N, C-alpha and C positions, 0 to 999 in steps of 0.2 A: 322509563325508558327514554330516550329525547328521541323528538321525530328524527330521521334520517335526512342527511343533507343532502340540497337538492341534487346538487352536482353527483352527489353520491348515487343517488338514485335514477340521475340520465346516466350515468357510468352503465349503473347495473342491466338497467332497459336495453341499451345497449346492446350487454354481452347477451341478453338472454334471444333477442331477435340474429345476435350474430348466430347464437350454436343454434338455432333454429331453420335459418338458411346456409348454417353450413350442414346440419342434415339433410337440407333438402337438395345440395348440389351432390350429395352423397347417393339420395336416392334415383335422383333423374340419370347420374351417372352408369348407375347399376341398370336401369329401364332404359336406357339409350347400347349399352351392351349387351343387356339380352335382345333388345328388338335388329342389332345389328347382326347376332349369333343368327335369329329366328330369319332374317332376310336372306342368309347367307342359305339356309334350308327350306326356305318357300315359305315361311311362317308367317310374315310380315312383309308388308309393305314399302318401299319406301318415303313414301308421306308419311306414316306412321315414325319411321327412325328420324325423317326430317323437321318432325314435330317435337320429336323427345328431343334430338339435337339444339332447339331452338329452343327449349325449355332450358334447357341446361346453361346454354350461354345466357340465358336472363337472369339464369339463377344466381351463375358465376360473377355476375356482373353485379347484380345485390349483393353479394360478400363483400366485394370492390368496395362497395357503396360503405355497407355496414363495419369495415375493417376501417376505412379514414374517418368514419361520427368515431368511431372508436377510440381511435389516435387523436380527435379534435376532442372528444370527453378526458380523456387521460392526463392531457397538455392541460387542461380547466383545471383539473385535481390537485397536480403533482406526482409527486413519488408515494409519500404517505400516505393518501386519498387511495389512489390506484391499489397501492395493498394491503389498506382497510377493507374496500369493495370486493377484492378478492378473496380475501382471508373469508369473508360471508359468506360467498360465495361459495368457500369448501369447506362450510359449515363453522368456522369458529364466529367469534364475536367480537 
């Protein structure tokens, strides 16, 4: 088996990081919603909610940056390379 193309590897790494960052956004959004509800019921403080919202905003900024990085990596590879990387990630060879 040939070594993977460095551009393929770069895109694959960005996609992995993007998956993790998007999962973080989902988790922090859930936590913020739970804290908002808890605040209404007296079970959380405004500071806790503010911290969760700050974390959510930071996570969203990171996702946006990774999406731009993904677009750049995809542009470097071209369509055939992008399809090859996505096929590998989906379990194909």
